[in-house]
C-alpha positions in Angstrom: 92.6 119.2 101.4 93.6 118.7 105.2 91.3 115.6 107.0 88.7 116.6 109.5 87.6 114.5 112.9 84.7 112.1 111.7 81.3 113.0 112.3 79.5 110.9 114.6 77.2 108.5 112.5 78.8 106.8 108.9 76.0 104.7 106.9 77.3 101.5 106.0 75.0 98.1 104.4 74.7 95.5 107.5 75.8 92.2 105.8 80.0 92.2 105.1 82.6 88.9 103.0 85.8 90.2 104.1 87.3 88.7 101.5 91.4 87.9 101.9 94.2 85.6 99.7 94.8 82.5 102.3 98.6 81.1 100.4 100.3 77.7 101.3 102.9 78.0 99.1 104.3 80.3 96.3 104.5 79.8 92.8 107.4 82.6 93.0 109.8 84.9 95.4 111.1 84.1 98.3 109.5 80.9 101.3 109.8 84.7 103.5 107.1 86.8 100.9 104.6 83.9 103.0 104.7 86.2 106.0 103.4 89.3 103.6 100.2 87.0 103.2 99.9 85.9 106.7 100.0 89.6 107.1 96.9 90.3 105.0 94.8 87.3 107.1 95.4 88.9 110.5 94.5 91.8 108.3 90.6 90.0 107.7 90.7 88.8 111.6 90.8 92.5 113.1 89.0 94.3 109.9 86.0 91.4 110.7 86.3 92.2 114.8 86.0 96.2 114.3 83.0 95.3 112.2 81.2 93.3 114.6 81.7 95.7 117.8 79.9 98.0 115.7 76.8 95.4 115.4 77.4 94.5 111.6 76.4 91.1 110.3 80.2 90.1 109.3 81.6 86.8 107.2 84.9 85.8 106.1 85.9 84.5 103.3 89.4 83.1 102.3 90.6 82.3 98.3 92.1 78.9 98.0 91.7 79.2 93.7 89.3 81.2 92.6 87.0 84.6 94.2 84.2 83.1 92.2 84.8 79.9 95.2 85.1 81.7 97.9 82.0 84.0 97.2 79.8 81.4 95.9 77.7 81.6 99.2 77.3 85.0 98.8 75.0 87.1 96.9 76.3 90.7 95.5 72.3 91.6 96.1 72.8 91.0 99.8 76.6 91.3 100.5 79.3 93.6 100.0 82.9 92.9 100.2 85.7 94.5 102.3 88.1 93.5 100.1 91.3 92.5 101.2 92.1 90.1 98.4 95.5 90.0 96.9 96.0 87.2 95.1 96.9 83.6 95.5 99.9 82.0 95.6 101.4 85.1 94.6 100.6 85.4 91.1 101.0 88.3 89.1 97.9 90.5 88.6 95.7 88.7 91.1 94.9 92.0 92.8 93.8 93.1 90.0 91.7 89.9 88.8 89.8 89.7 91.6 88.9 93.3 91.6 88.2 92.7 87.9 85.6 89.4 89.0 84.1 91.3 91.8 82.9 93.9 89.2 81.8 91.8 86.7 79.5 89.6 89.7 78.2 92.6 90.6 79.6 93.4 94.2 80.0 96.9 95.5 83.0 95.9 97.4 85.9 98.7 99.4 89.5 100.3 98.0 90.0 101.0 94.8 88.6 99.6 91.1 90.7 97.1 88.3 91.8 99.2 86.2 93.3 101.6 89.2 94.2 98.9 90.7 96.1 97.5 87.4 98.0 100.4 86.6 99.1 100.7 90.3 100.2 97.3 90.1 102.3 98.4 87.6 105.2 100.1 88.4 106.6 101.4 85.3 103.1 102.5 83.7 101.5 104.1 86.9 105.1 106.1 86.8 104.2 107.0 83.2 100.6 108.1 84.5 102.3 110.1 87.2 104.9 112.0 84.4 102.4 112.0 81.9 100.1 114.2 85.3 103.3 116.3 86.0 103.6 114.1 89.4 107.8 114.4 89.6 108.7 110.5 90.2 112.7 109.4 90.2 114.0 108.5 86.5 113.7 104.8 85.8 114.1 102.3 82.9 112.7 98.5 82.6 115.0 95.5 82.1 114.1 91.7 81.2 117.3 90.1 81.1 120.5 90.9 82.8 122.0 90.7 78.8 119.5 94.9 78.2 121.8 96.3 81.0 124.2 98.1 78.9 125.1 102.0 78.6 123.6 103.2 76.8 119.9 102.0 78.5 120.9 103.3 81.0 121.2 107.6 79.4 120.2 109.5 82.1 120.4 107.4 84.9 123.6 107.0 87.5 124.8 105.1 90.0 123.0 104.6 92.8 120.3 102.8 91.4 117.4 100.7 93.1 116.3 97.8 91.8 113.0 96.1 92.8 110.5 93.8 91.0 107.8 96.0 88.6 104.9 94.0 89.6 105.0 93.1 93.7 103.7 95.1 96.6 104.5 94.4 100.7 108.9 95.7 99.3 109.0 91.5 97.9 111.9 91.6 96.7 113.7 94.5 98.2 116.6 93.8 100.6 120.2 95.7 100.9 120.9 94.8 98.1 118.7 96.2 96.2 120.5 99.2 96.2 123.7 98.9 93.5 127.2 101.0 92.7 128.8 99.3 89.9 126.9 97.5 86.4 127.8 94.5 87.9 125.9 94.9 91.2 122.9 95.8 88.7 123.5 93.0 86.1 123.7 90.6 88.7 120.5 92.5 90.7 118.1 92.3 87.8 119.0 89.0 86.6 117.9 87.8 90.4 114.2 90.1 89.7 114.2 87.7 87.0 115.1 84.4 88.3 113.0 84.1 91.8 110.3 86.4 91.0 109.6 85.9 87.6 109.5 89.6 86.6 111.2 92.1 85.1 113.1 95.2 87.1 112.4 98.5 87.8 115.8 100.1 87.5 115.0 103.9 89.3 117.7 106.6 90.4 117.9 106.4 94.3 116.7 109.4 96.4 118.8 110.4 98.7 116.3 111.9 101.9 113.3 111.7 103.4 110.8 109.6 103.4 107.3 110.2 104.0 103.8 108.3 103.7 100.7 109.8 102.7 97.4 107.6 103.5 94.1 109.5 101.9 90.5 108.9 101.6 87.3 109.9 100.3 86.2 111.5 97.8 87.4 113.9 97.4 90.0 112.4 98.4 91.2 113.7 101.9 95.3 113.7 103.6 94.9 112.6 106.9 98.0 113.3 109.6 102.1 112.4 107.4 104.2 110.0 108.1 107.8 109.7 108.6 109.7 106.8 108.2 112.5 107.7 110.8 116.3 106.5 109.4 118.8 108.4 112.1 119.6 105.3 113.3 121.1 104.1 109.6 124.5 105.4 109.2 124.4 104.8 105.6 122.2 106.6 103.3 121.7 103.6 101.4 120.8 101.3 104.0 117.9 103.3 104.8 115.0 102.2 102.4 111.8 100.3 103.8 113.6 96.6 102.7 111.6 93.8 103.3 112.9 92.5 106.5 111.8 96.4 107.8 108.3 95.7 107.0 107.7 92.0 108.2 110.9 90.4 110.3 110.8 92.2 113.8 113.9 92.4 115.6 115.7 92.3 112.2 117.7 95.2 111.8 115.6 96.6 109.5 113.0 96.5 111.8 114.6 98.5 114.6 115.9 101.3 112.3 113.0 102.3 110.4 110.2 103.9 113.3 107.9 105.6 111.8 106.7 109.5 113.6 103.4 110.4 113.3 102.5 112.9 112.5 105.6 113.7 111.0 108.0 117.1 111.9 106.9 118.2 109.2 107.3 122.2 108.1 104.7 124.1 106.7 105.9 124.9 103.4 107.1 120.9 102.4 103.8 119.7 103.7 101.8 121.9 101.6 104.1 120.3 98.8 103.7 117.1 99.8 99.5 117.5 100.0 99.4 118.9 96.4 102.0 116.2 94.6 99.9 113.0 96.6 96.6 114.7 95.8 97.8 114.7 91.7 99.4 111.3 92.4 95.7 110.3 93.0 94.3 111.4 90.2 96.7 109.9 87.8 96.2 106.6 88.9 92.6 106.9 89.3 92.5 105.6 93.2 89.6 105.1 94.9 88.0 104.8 98.9 91.5 105.1 100.8 95.1 104.7 99.5 98.8 105.7 100.4 101.2 107.3 98.4 104.6 106.7 99.2 107.1 110.1 98.4 111.3 110.6 99.0 112.1 114.2 99.6 115.3 114.8 98.2 117.3 117.5 99.8 116.9 120.7 97.4 112.7 119.9 98.9 111.4 118.2 95.9 108.7 115.5 96.8 108.8 111.8 94.6 106.4 109.7 94.4 108.5 106.4 94.9 105.2 104.5 95.4 101.3 104.9 94.9 99.3 102.0 97.4 96.0 101.7 95.9 94.2 99.7 99.0 97.4 99.4 100.8 97.0 97.9 104.4 94.5 98.3 107.0 95.9 96.4 110.2 95.9 97.8 113.4 99.6 98.2 113.4 100.0 99.0 109.6 100.3 102.9 108.3 97.0 103.4 107.4 95.7 103.4 110.9 98.5 104.9 112.6 97.4 108.2 110.2 93.4 107.8 110.7 94.3 107.3 114.7 96.3 110.7 114.4 93.0 112.0 113.2 90.9 110.7 115.6 89.7 107.7 114.5 89.5 104.3 116.4 90.2 101.3 114.7 86.6 100.0 114.3 85.8 103.7 113.0 88.4 103.4 110.4 87.0 100.9 109.1 83.5 101.5 108.8 84.4 105.0 107.1 86.8 102.5 104.4 82.9 101.1 103.7 80.7 103.8 104.0 83.1 105.2 101.3 82.3 101.6 99.2 78.9 102.6 99.6 77.4 105.2 101.1 74.6 103.8 102.8 73.0 104.5 106.0 72.9 102.5 108.9 73.9 104.3 112.2 76.7 104.4 113.8 76.8 107.1 116.4 77.8 104.9 119.3 81.3 104.4 117.8 82.2 108.4 119.4 83.9 105.9 122.6 84.9 102.7 120.9 88.6 102.5 120.6 90.8 99.2 120.1 
């Protein structure tokens, strides 16, 4: 279903806590990965300001240890959580643990529940769910150690291959070395993921094609205008990836050579195929509230789901707002809509029709 222009009012609660991670160090990964954590903090500030512009009472709660401590001053009977919690110090599956805790404590909160987050965070299990639902996704294998990388284990997978951590987001662990062409390079990359990120490596077929991002929200889900990463300035198809530097390092080669076009210039027949695949992926994972799907379209026009991102970045410069803005939403309107989807209660916000940030 294609998204429609927002109505003139939404129903939202009067008291909201913006919950986000705050880490000084990381237990794994690269030192530069802290930039992704810092991005979440900037998002929290933007969301808080947007809700204050709407006249709502807002508090910001950083997670510096555990979520129970961060929320000790906010009763679930009085406060609703805008959930930006992605964990503390980069620990695995903290985002899922936070959502489980919010559920157990009785909070209403934005975005997907713990079950959907658990499934989407473990990329191999997410791909299994997609495959069971008939959603195209690149063929894959999981390796915990370089010694597991054998010709027998790679049966059905041909080079080039794409290697990434099995349970990270925000392009952590993805660099120009993530696309491998030889057995030796694959072993080295699996070893890097295991050593540096302390987890298994997901190895999947590399799809040479267009990269389309699909933003969805609502119940039933609506599709916002499609975005496309423009790799026209990248000569090698194997560098046409959204790496960590492309997301987090302004001025880098990846950043400068991966601009995004929204609305994407996509022919109608392809758009319909992309919409269908994205909606099926939403259902397969059990997304709620809002999500973003990252797809690759091969030379035959087949859209493959690479990632299902529950609770994607809602910063003013992030892809989800880019699509919402193309649909006619201002930033405060988008944030209020996300809260509305979580709680479905009335507070008149008709004055937001003219607000833009």
